C-alpha positions as CSV (number, residue, x, y, z in Angstrom):
1,M,73.2,90.8,144.4
2,S,74.5,87.7,144.6
3,A,73.0,85.1,142.7
4,P,69.8,83.3,144.0
5,R,70.4,79.1,144.8
6,N,68.5,78.2,141.8
7,E,70.9,80.3,139.3
8,M,74.0,78.5,138.3
9,E,76.6,81.9,137.8
10,L,78.2,82.1,134.4
11,K,82.0,82.8,135.4
12,E,83.3,86.0,133.7
13,E,86.5,84.3,132.9
14,E,84.8,81.8,130.7
15,I,82.9,85.0,128.8
16,R,85.8,87.2,128.7
17,A,87.7,83.6,126.8
18,H,84.8,84.1,124.1
19,Y,85.6,88.0,123.4
20,A,88.3,87.3,120.4
21,A,86.1,85.0,118.8
22,A,82.9,87.5,119.5
23,A,85.4,90.3,118.1
24,S,86.1,88.4,114.8
25,M,82.8,87.8,114.3
26,L,81.6,91.4,114.2
27,E,85.2,92.4,112.2
28,G,84.0,90.3,109.4
29,F,82.9,87.0,108.0
30,D,81.4,85.8,104.8
31,H,77.6,84.3,104.8
32,T,75.6,83.4,102.0
33,P,71.7,84.1,103.0
34,R,69.3,80.9,103.0
35,L,66.0,82.0,104.1
36,A,65.7,85.5,104.0
37,R,66.6,88.0,101.1
38,A,68.9,90.7,101.3
39,Q,67.7,94.2,101.1
40,V,71.5,95.6,100.9
41,V,74.0,94.0,98.7
42,D,77.2,96.2,99.1
43,K,79.2,96.5,95.4
44,P,82.1,94.3,95.6
45,S,85.4,95.9,95.0
46,E,86.9,95.5,91.7
47,R,90.0,93.3,91.4
48,S,92.1,96.2,89.3
49,P,90.7,99.1,87.4
50,G,88.0,98.1,84.3
51,I,87.7,94.1,85.5
52,G,84.9,93.7,87.7
53,A,83.8,90.8,89.4
54,S,82.2,87.4,87.9
55,P,78.7,87.5,87.1
56,R,76.3,85.3,89.3
57,F,76.6,81.5,88.1
58,R,73.4,80.1,87.3
59,S,73.0,75.9,87.3
60,T,72.1,74.4,84.1
61,T,72.0,71.0,85.9
62,P,68.7,69.5,86.5
63,G,67.5,69.3,90.2
64,L,70.1,71.8,91.1
65,V,68.3,74.7,90.0
66,T,66.5,75.1,93.5
67,R,69.5,75.4,95.5
68,S,70.7,78.6,96.6
69,V,73.2,80.7,94.0
70,A,73.4,83.9,96.0
71,R,77.4,84.6,96.6
72,P,79.0,84.8,99.8
73,E,78.0,88.6,101.4
74,G,80.8,89.8,103.5
75,V,79.3,90.9,106.9
76,R,81.7,94.0,108.7
77,L,79.4,94.9,111.0
78,I,82.1,97.3,112.9
79,E,82.6,99.2,109.5
80,R,78.5,99.3,109.2
81,I,78.0,100.7,112.5
82,E,80.9,103.0,112.3
83,G,79.9,104.1,108.9
84,I,76.4,105.5,110.3
85,G,78.3,108.7,111.4
86,G,80.0,109.4,108.0
87,D,83.3,110.6,107.6
88,D,84.2,111.2,111.2
89,P,87.3,109.4,111.8
90,I,86.4,109.3,115.8
91,V,83.9,106.2,117.0
92,A,80.3,107.9,118.2
93,P,79.8,107.0,122.0
94,V,76.4,105.4,120.9
95,E,78.0,103.1,118.1
96,A,81.2,102.0,120.6
97,T,78.1,101.3,123.2
98,V,76.4,99.2,120.7
99,L,79.5,97.0,119.1
100,Q,80.3,96.7,123.1
101,A,77.2,95.3,123.8
102,L,76.9,93.0,120.8
103,R,80.4,91.7,121.5
104,R,79.2,91.2,125.2
105,A,76.3,89.2,124.0
106,L,78.0,87.0,121.7
107,A,80.5,86.1,124.6
108,I,77.4,85.2,126.7
109,A,75.9,83.4,124.1
110,L,78.8,80.8,123.4
111,S,79.5,80.7,127.0
112,V,76.0,79.3,127.6
113,G,76.2,77.2,124.4
114,D,79.1,75.5,125.7
115,A,77.5,74.9,128.8
116,F,74.7,73.5,126.5
117,S,77.2,71.1,125.4
118,D,79.2,69.9,128.4
119,Q,76.1,68.9,130.2
120,T,73.8,67.4,127.0
121,G,77.1,65.4,126.0
122,L,77.0,66.9,122.6
123,V,80.9,68.1,122.8
124,E,81.9,64.7,122.5
125,L,79.5,64.0,120.0
126,K,81.4,66.9,117.6
127,K,84.6,65.7,118.6
128,A,83.7,62.2,117.3
129,N,82.3,63.7,114.0
130,L,85.5,65.3,113.3
131,E,87.2,62.2,113.9
132,N,84.4,60.0,111.4
133,R,83.9,57.8,114.0
134,L,80.5,59.3,114.8
135,P,78.1,56.1,115.0
136,A,75.4,56.1,112.2
137,G,72.7,55.2,114.8
138,R,73.3,58.7,116.5
139,A,73.8,61.0,113.3
140,N,69.9,62.1,114.1
141,E,70.5,62.4,118.2
142,F,73.7,65.1,116.7
143,S,71.7,66.6,114.3
144,E,68.9,67.5,117.1
145,F,71.3,68.7,120.0
146,L,73.2,71.1,117.2
147,A,69.4,72.5,116.3
148,A,68.8,72.7,120.3
149,E,72.2,74.4,120.7
150,A,71.8,77.2,118.3
151,L,68.3,77.6,119.2
152,A,69.6,78.5,122.7
153,V,72.7,80.4,121.6
154,L,70.3,82.6,119.4
155,S,68.0,83.3,122.3
156,V,70.7,84.1,124.8
157,F,72.4,86.0,122.3
158,A,69.3,88.4,121.3
159,N,68.3,88.5,124.8
160,A,71.6,89.6,126.1
161,T,71.6,92.3,123.3
162,A,67.9,93.5,124.7
163,F,69.1,93.8,128.2
164,L,72.3,95.6,128.0
165,L,71.0,98.0,125.7
166,A,67.7,98.8,127.5
167,A,69.5,101.4,129.4
168,H,70.3,103.0,126.1
169,A,66.4,102.9,124.7
170,S,65.1,106.2,123.5
171,E,61.7,107.5,122.0
172,V,62.6,106.2,118.8
173,T,60.9,103.6,117.3
174,V,61.3,101.8,113.9
175,E,59.3,99.1,112.5
176,I,61.9,96.6,110.7
177,G,59.7,93.6,109.8
178,S,59.9,90.0,110.6
179,V,63.0,88.2,111.0
180,D,63.7,85.4,108.6
181,E,67.8,84.2,108.5
182,V,67.1,82.0,111.4
183,L,69.4,78.5,110.5
184,T,69.5,76.0,113.0
185,D,72.4,73.8,111.7
186,N,75.1,74.7,114.0
187,A,75.8,77.2,116.8
188,Q,78.4,79.4,114.5
189,L,75.9,79.0,111.6
190,A,73.1,80.6,113.5
191,L,75.2,83.5,114.6
192,H,76.5,84.1,111.1
193,G,73.2,84.2,110.0
194,A,71.6,86.6,112.7
195,L,74.1,88.8,112.1
196,W,74.3,88.9,108.7
197,E,70.4,90.0,108.8
198,L,71.3,92.7,111.8
199,D,73.9,93.8,109.2
200,Q,70.7,93.9,106.6
201,D,68.6,95.8,109.0
202,I,71.2,98.6,110.4
203,A,72.0,99.4,106.7
204,V,68.4,100.0,105.8
205,F,67.1,101.4,108.8
206,A,69.6,103.3,110.9
207,T,70.3,106.0,108.5
208,E,71.1,108.2,111.8
209,E,72.7,107.4,115.2
210,P,69.4,108.2,116.9
211,K,67.9,105.0,115.3
212,L,70.8,102.5,115.8
213,V,69.9,101.8,119.3
214,A,66.0,101.3,118.3
215,V,66.9,98.9,115.3
216,V,69.2,96.6,117.2
217,L,66.6,96.3,120.0
218,A,63.9,96.2,117.5
219,Y,66.0,93.3,116.0
220,A,66.6,91.9,119.1
221,E,62.7,91.4,120.2
222,Q,62.2,89.8,117.0
223,L,64.9,87.6,116.7
224,M,63.8,86.0,120.6
225,E,60.1,86.1,119.5
226,K,61.2,83.8,116.2
227,V,63.3,81.7,118.3
228,R,60.6,80.9,121.1
229,L,58.1,80.0,118.6
230,R,60.5,77.7,117.1
231,A,61.9,76.4,120.1
232,A,58.5,75.0,121.2
233,A,58.5,72.0,119.0
234,A,62.0,71.8,118.4
235,P,63.5,68.5,120.9
236,R,66.2,67.8,123.1
237,L,66.1,71.4,124.8
238,E,65.8,70.6,128.5
239,A,69.4,70.9,129.5
240,F,69.1,74.8,128.4
241,T,64.7,74.9,129.8
242,G,65.4,73.9,132.5
243,A,68.2,75.7,134.0
244,N,68.9,79.3,135.0
245,Y,72.2,81.3,134.7
246,R,73.5,84.6,136.2
247,V,75.9,87.0,134.4
248,E,77.2,88.2,138.1
249,A,78.9,91.2,136.3
250,D,75.8,92.7,134.4
251,D,72.9,91.2,136.8
252,F,71.5,89.4,133.5
253,P,69.3,86.2,134.5
254,I,69.2,83.4,131.6
255,S,65.8,81.4,132.4
256,G,65.3,79.3,129.1
257,F,63.5,81.3,126.3
258,E,62.1,84.2,128.6
259,P,63.1,87.6,128.1
260,A,65.0,89.4,130.9
261,R,64.2,92.9,131.1
262,K,66.3,95.8,133.3
263,A,64.7,96.1,136.6
264,R,63.9,99.8,136.2
265,G,61.5,101.8,137.1
266,S,60.5,105.1,134.9
267,T,61.1,108.4,136.2
268,L,57.8,109.8,136.5
269,V,56.5,113.0,135.3
270,M,53.3,113.6,136.8
271,T,51.4,115.9,138.9
272,F,50.7,113.5,142.4
273,K,47.7,113.9,144.3
274,K,47.4,112.9,148.1
275,P,44.6,111.4,149.5
276,N,43.0,114.4,150.9
277,E,43.1,115.9,147.8
278,V,40.4,113.4,146.3
279,V,36.9,114.7,147.0
280,G,34.2,112.1,147.1
281,N,34.7,108.5,145.1
282,H,35.5,107.0,148.7
283,I,35.1,103.4,147.9
284,A,37.3,104.1,145.1
285,K,40.0,106.2,146.8
286,Y,40.0,103.7,149.7
287,Q,40.7,100.7,147.5
288,A,43.1,102.5,145.6
289,M,45.2,103.3,148.7
290,R,44.9,99.9,149.8
291,L,45.4,98.0,146.7
292,A,48.8,100.6,146.5
293,K,50.1,98.8,150.1
294,M,48.9,95.3,148.6
295,L,51.3,95.8,145.6
296,M,54.4,96.7,148.3
297,A,53.9,93.4,149.7
298,Y,55.3,91.5,146.5
299,D,58.6,89.1,146.8
300,F,61.1,90.1,144.7
301,E,62.7,86.7,145.5
302,R,59.7,84.5,145.3
303,K,58.5,86.6,142.6
304,L,55.1,86.1,144.3
305,N,52.6,88.3,146.2
306,P,51.0,86.9,149.4
307,F,48.1,88.7,149.0
308,A,47.6,86.9,145.3
309,E,47.9,83.6,146.9
310,L,45.9,84.3,150.1
311,G,43.0,86.1,147.6
312,G,41.9,89.8,147.4
313,F,44.6,90.8,144.9
314,I,43.3,93.3,142.6
315,F,44.8,92.4,138.9
316,T,42.3,94.5,136.7
317,F,40.0,97.2,137.8
318,M,37.8,99.6,135.6
319,G,37.0,103.0,136.7
320,D,34.1,104.5,135.4
321,G,32.2,107.9,135.9
322,K,31.0,111.1,133.8
323,P,33.4,113.6,133.0
324,G,35.3,115.5,135.4
325,T,34.7,113.6,138.4
326,G,38.0,112.6,139.2
327,K,39.5,109.5,137.2
328,T,42.7,111.3,136.5
329,T,43.0,112.6,140.1
330,L,42.8,109.1,141.4
331,I,45.3,107.7,138.6
332,Q,47.4,110.6,140.1
333,M,46.3,109.7,143.5
334,M,47.7,105.7,143.4
335,A,50.7,106.7,140.9
336,G,51.7,109.3,143.6
337,L,51.7,106.6,146.5
338,L,53.2,103.8,144.9
339,N,56.0,106.0,144.1
340,D,56.7,107.2,147.4
341,Y,56.6,103.6,149.0
342,C,58.7,102.2,146.2
343,K,61.3,105.2,147.0
344,V,61.0,104.6,151.3
345,A,62.2,100.7,149.8
346,N,64.3,101.2,147.2
347,Y,62.1,99.3,145.0
348,P,62.0,99.6,141.1
349,F,58.8,101.4,139.8
350,R,56.7,101.6,136.6
351,Y,54.2,103.3,135.4
352,Q,52.8,103.4,131.9
353,N,49.7,104.7,130.1
354,L,48.5,103.0,127.0
355,S,46.8,106.1,125.2
356,I,45.1,106.6,121.4
357,D,48.5,107.6,120.5
358,N,49.1,103.6,120.6
359,V,46.6,103.0,118.0
360,D,48.6,102.8,114.7
361,S,47.6,102.7,111.2
362,Y,50.1,100.0,110.2
363,Q,48.9,96.6,110.3
364,G,49.9,94.9,113.5
365,K,51.9,97.6,115.0
366,S,48.9,98.4,117.3
367,G,48.8,95.0,118.7
368,Q,52.6,95.3,119.0
369,N,52.3,98.1,121.3
370,A,50.0,96.9,123.4
371,K,52.2,93.6,123.7
372,A,55.1,95.9,125.1
373,F,53.1,97.8,127.1
374,I,51.7,94.4,128.7
375,N,55.2,93.2,129.1
376,N,56.6,96.5,130.5
377,V,54.0,96.8,133.4
378,M,54.1,93.0,134.1
379,D,57.7,92.6,134.1
380,P,58.6,90.3,137.4
381,A,61.3,92.9,138.3
382,V,59.5,95.5,139.1
383,I,56.3,97.0,140.8
384,G,53.8,98.2,138.0
385,F,51.2,100.4,137.6
386,G,49.3,100.4,133.9
387,T,46.5,102.4,132.8
388,V,44.0,102.6,130.0
389,D,42.9,106.2,129.9
390,D,39.4,106.7,127.8
391,I,39.8,102.7,127.1
392,D,36.4,103.1,124.6
393,Q,38.8,105.1,122.2
394,V,41.8,102.7,123.0
395,A,39.9,99.6,122.0
396,G,37.7,98.6,119.7
397,K,34.1,96.5,120.3
398,R,34.4,93.9,118.3
399,G,31.6,94.0,115.4
400,D,32.0,98.1,115.5
401,R,32.2,99.0,112.3
402,Q,33.3,102.1,113.7
403,S,36.7,100.5,115.3
404,S,39.8,100.5,113.0
405,A,41.8,97.7,113.0
406,G,43.9,98.9,115.5
407,Q,41.5,99.4,117.9
408,Q,40.6,95.6,117.4
409,E,44.1,94.1,117.9
410,I,44.5,96.5,121.1
411,T,40.9,94.3,122.2
412,A,42.3,91.2,121.9
413,V,45.9,91.5,123.3
414,L,44.2,93.3,126.4
415,M,41.5,90.2,126.8
416,E,44.2,87.7,126.4
417,A,46.5,89.0,128.9
418,F,43.8,90.2,131.4
419,A,42.2,86.6,131.9
420,G,44.1,84.1,129.0
421,A,45.6,81.0,129.1
422,N,49.0,82.3,129.7
423,T,48.0,84.7,132.4
424,V,50.2,84.3,135.4
425,V,49.1,86.9,138.6
426,R,51.9,87.4,140.5
427,G,51.0,89.8,142.6
428,N,53.6,92.8,141.4
429,C,51.3,94.8,139.2
430,T,48.1,96.2,138.5
431,F,45.8,97.5,135.3
432,G,43.3,100.3,135.7
433,M,40.8,100.9,132.8
434,F,38.9,104.3,132.7
435,S,36.1,105.4,130.8
436,N,33.5,108.1,130.4
437,Y,31.6,105.6,128.6
438,P,32.0,102.4,129.9
439,E,28.6,100.9,127.7
440,N,31.4,101.2,124.6
441,V,33.7,99.0,125.8
442,D,33.6,95.1,124.6
443,D,31.6,93.3,126.9
444,A,33.8,90.5,127.2
445,L,36.8,92.6,128.0
446,R,34.9,95.0,130.4
447,Q,34.5,91.8,132.2
448,R,38.2,91.0,132.6
449,A,37.9,94.2,135.1
450,G,38.0,92.1,138.4
451,A,36.9,95.5,140.3
452,R,34.3,98.2,139.5
453,F,35.3,101.7,140.8
454,L,32.1,104.1,140.4
455,V,34.0,107.2,140.0
456,D,31.0,109.8,140.8
457,G,33.2,112.7,142.2
458,P,32.0,114.8,145.1
459,Q,27.8,114.3,145.7
460,S,27.1,115.4,149.1
461,R,26.4,119.4,150.3
462,E,29.9,118.7,152.6
463,D,32.2,117.4,149.5
464,Y,31.1,120.4,147.2
465,I,32.1,122.3,150.9
466,D,35.3,120.7,150.5
467,I,36.3,120.6,147.0
468,L,35.8,124.4,146.9
469,A,38.0,125.1,149.9
470,L,40.6,122.8,148.1
471,L,40.4,124.3,144.7
472,L,40.6,127.9,146.2
473,G,43.7,127.3,147.9
474,K,44.9,129.4,150.8
475,I,45.1,133.1,148.7
476,H,42.0,134.6,150.2
477,A,40.3,135.9,153.4
478,I,36.8,134.1,152.6
479,P,35.9,132.3,156.3
480,L,34.9,129.0,155.9
481,G,31.5,129.3,157.8
482,D,29.5,126.6,159.5
483,H,31.6,123.5,158.3
484,E,34.3,121.0,159.5
485,L,36.4,120.9,156.7
486,Y,37.6,117.7,155.2
487,A,35.1,115.6,158.0
488,A,33.3,114.1,155.2
489,Q,36.2,112.8,153.6
490,E,37.4,110.9,157.0
491,I,37.7,107.5,155.3
492,K,36.7,104.9,157.1
493,R,33.0,106.0,158.0
494,A,32.9,107.7,154.3
495,V,33.4,103.9,153.1
496,A,31.5,102.4,155.5
497,E,28.7,104.8,154.6
498,S,29.3,104.0,150.8
499,F,29.2,100.0,151.2
500,E,26.3,100.3,153.1
501,K,24.2,101.7,150.6
502,H,25.0,98.9,148.3
503,S,22.9,96.8,150.8
504,R,20.3,97.0,148.1
505,P,20.7,97.8,144.3
506,L,20.8,101.0,143.3
507,E,19.8,100.6,139.6
508,D,15.9,100.4,139.2
509,G,16.4,97.1,136.6
510,L,18.3,95.2,139.7
511,E,16.1,96.5,142.2
512,K,13.3,94.9,140.8
513,V,15.2,91.4,140.2
514,F,16.2,92.2,143.6
515,D,12.9,92.4,145.3
516,Q,11.3,89.5,143.5
517,V,13.7,87.0,144.8
518,R,13.5,88.3,148.1
519,D,9.5,87.7,148.0
520,A,9.7,84.5,146.9
521,I,12.6,83.1,149.1
522,G,12.8,85.5,151.8
523,E,16.5,86.9,153.4
524,L,19.5,86.1,151.3
525,D,21.0,84.3,154.5
526,T,22.4,81.1,152.5
527,I,24.6,80.1,149.9
528,A,21.8,78.5,148.1
529,K,19.6,82.1,148.4
530,L,22.5,84.1,147.2
531,G,22.9,81.5,144.0
532,A,19.3,81.7,143.2
533,Y,19.5,85.6,143.2
534,L,22.4,85.3,140.9
535,K,20.6,83.0,138.2
536,A,17.7,85.7,138.6
537,I,20.2,88.1,137.4
538,Q,21.6,85.9,134.6
539,E,17.9,85.6,133.4
540,A,17.6,89.3,133.5
541,D,20.7,90.2,132.0
542,E,22.4,87.4,129.7
543,R,25.9,89.1,129.8
544,F,26.1,87.9,133.5
545,T,28.3,84.9,133.4
546,G,30.3,82.7,135.4
547,R,32.8,85.3,134.8
548,A,31.1,88.1,136.6
549,V,30.6,85.2,139.9
550,K,34.3,85.2,139.9
551,N,34.5,88.7,139.7
552,I,32.3,89.1,142.9
553,T,33.9,86.6,144.7
554,D,37.4,88.2,144.0
555,A,35.9,91.2,145.4
556,V,34.5,89.5,148.5
557,K,37.7,88.2,149.6
558,V,39.4,91.9,149.0
559,R,36.5,92.5,151.8
560,A,37.8,89.7,153.6
561,M,41.2,91.3,153.2
562,D,39.3,94.9,154.3
563,F,42.0,96.2,157.0
564,E,44.6,98.8,156.3
565,L,48.5,97.8,156.2
566,P,49.4,100.3,158.9
567,D,51.8,103.5,157.4
568,E,54.9,102.5,159.4
569,W,55.2,99.1,157.1
570,M,55.6,101.6,154.6
571,E,57.5,104.4,156.2
572,E,59.9,101.3,157.9
573,P,60.9,98.6,155.6
574,A,62.0,96.6,158.0
575,L,59.0,96.0,159.7
576,F,57.3,94.2,156.8
577,L,58.3,95.2,153.1
578,F,62.1,93.6,153.8
579,K,60.5,90.3,155.7
580,S,60.6,86.8,153.9
581,Y,57.7,85.6,152.0
582,D,56.3,83.3,154.3
583,E,56.7,86.2,157.1
584,K,54.9,88.6,155.3
585,K,52.0,85.7,154.4
586,A,52.0,85.1,158.3
587,M,51.5,88.9,158.9
588,I,49.0,89.4,156.6
589,S,46.9,86.6,157.7
590,D,46.5,87.3,160.8
591,L,44.9,90.3,159.7
592,Q,42.2,88.7,157.8
593,R,38.7,89.3,158.5
594,P,35.8,86.0,158.3
595,I,33.4,86.6,155.0
596,T,29.8,87.6,156.2
597,V,26.3,87.3,154.0
598,E,26.3,91.3,153.9
599,M,29.8,91.7,152.3
600,V,28.4,88.9,149.9
601,V,24.8,90.7,149.1
602,Q,26.8,94.2,148.7
603,E,29.5,93.0,146.6
604,I,26.6,91.1,144.3
605,N,25.1,94.2,144.1
606,R,28.0,96.3,143.5
607,Y,29.1,94.8,140.0
608,A,25.5,94.1,138.8
609,D,24.8,97.4,139.3
610,S,27.5,98.6,137.1
611,E,26.2,95.7,134.4
612,F,22.7,97.0,134.1
613,R,24.2,100.8,134.4
614,Y,26.2,99.6,131.1
615,A,23.1,98.1,129.6
616,D,21.0,100.7,130.3
617,K,23.4,103.5,129.0
618,S,24.0,101.0,125.9
619,D,20.6,100.4,125.0
620,E,20.0,104.2,125.4
621,V,22.4,105.4,123.5
622,A,21.2,102.9,121.0
623,I,17.4,103.9,120.9
624,E,18.7,107.6,120.5
625,N,20.8,106.6,117.6
626,M,17.9,105.0,115.7
627,V,15.5,107.8,116.7
628,R,18.0,110.7,114.9
629,D,18.3,108.2,112.0
630,F,14.6,107.8,111.3
631,R,14.1,111.7,111.7
632,R,16.7,112.2,109.3
633,Q,15.0,109.7,106.8
634,E,11.6,111.2,107.4
635,E,13.1,115.1,107.0
636,A,15.2,113.4,103.2
637,K,12.0,111.9,102.2
638,R,9.8,115.2,102.7
639,R,12.3,117.2,100.7
640,Y,12.8,114.9,98.4
641,L,8.7,114.8,97.6
642,E,9.0,118.6,98.0
643,G,11.2,118.7,95.1
644,K,9.8,116.2,92.7
645,G,6.2,118.3,93.2
């Protein structure tokens, strides 16, 4: 793959020129920790039998007692890593892989440091400083440039390490705590501090070979985040943040302090479902099928989807319904479609589910799990599909005393990711939240679901005949009878009928509001009248806010894109998928439909119906709980009085 035009290639010969220096660091150096405390101190070797090393010096000079008096520690990473396997003289493959990755990452980081020094004139300042001719007026500038170079080198080292070892990650995870030894005096000292702390973490946490890669990856992630936060307030970094580099041999992009991730799709172990195997749920099925094709329009070079620019892209959606109505089947269908489309186009596809297993009792770990889930799915180098099944159990409702701290952490992460200040919708991924009890989901989080899929399962007599025939299979001789199999599942007709049902509200509470507004102002055929209807809904339910209106208008734009991308476009990538971004955008624009009043009314009713449905369920559950509590109190009082009398 050739580097895009806006990326500068780091030449391989320049990287390999730093291999000797990188290997020397891994072989050994001395480092005195300044910000972190040593967790493991290797016992110093005796000078001769019976004579130990000299005791640590403690200064008694006033003013010097705050200086670090820790002795320099010998950091020998090669020895540390090769020692994990015990006395085996043969280096294990995983140990060799980690050492090769660390050497390569160090060499890449040093190359970027050289490039930064050349672009900023730091190389001349270094030379002047060595020759004692640095002007006093430029001393502060020199220090700032050294600190900027140190931050850039640390970031690239951590980023490259995580990138190079990504393919060797396993299910093993290790919690290493925070990274503290982040030094910015100069690039070499910064790398020494980083390698010293990595050596400490390997000694403490990599007690066996399967944990080695997990420890190094965990450290790299923590170091990247710490450096990114430190860099937010650091000067002189424009030369690094404003340039994009690429290491061609590794296909490794460097874009400031943004982490690069391997464009690897997950190997799905899932029973896929075909659309004809989903009975009922017509609108949900139709929109899931269209969303799968929308995602495939993503342009990997522009890192943007024409649907996200034109409007009508579903970034988040919520599917709710009673148990057994087909939510899991819907997930299997959409994941299967995306998996098949991506195989044809040779796109990397990543599916991930955030489940109750990700709620951890360790403080902060649940939030980290949720953040990793978000980052993996939103990776702009893949087509992503993320699901949160049973979200009412995974994400806690704020103020609910029964929600654990871990569930509250997940709620905070999801809210920030789905509609936060830093949320960027590129159109390469979508998130689906599913629940049997959506009324138990935090109101603000639920409103971040831009689209609503009512997963109500089979409804008509024909639906039940179809699902019975489907599940029985072909190992029987029972006649079908007077029925046209799967005719009711014909998607266009079924969807048209389903949308038509929303020309009037389905929930009793909303129906009263709808009738009152129409009786007062007539048919809802202007923007002013539609706005009056929205205000009336807000007066009936205060949770109906501006975000709700945005979700409705997004859904209307989806309806304006209510066309089927031809199957041939998915089967023959050259017809659409492999065209340029502008060509794809033009082809989609040609198919766009005008927005009508009927669309707007139907989408207002669909969205508001769901909110009223959730509110009614929530109120009913609260009332039932209070009634149960009153009955218990009365029974307890009766028994108490009986025992007393």
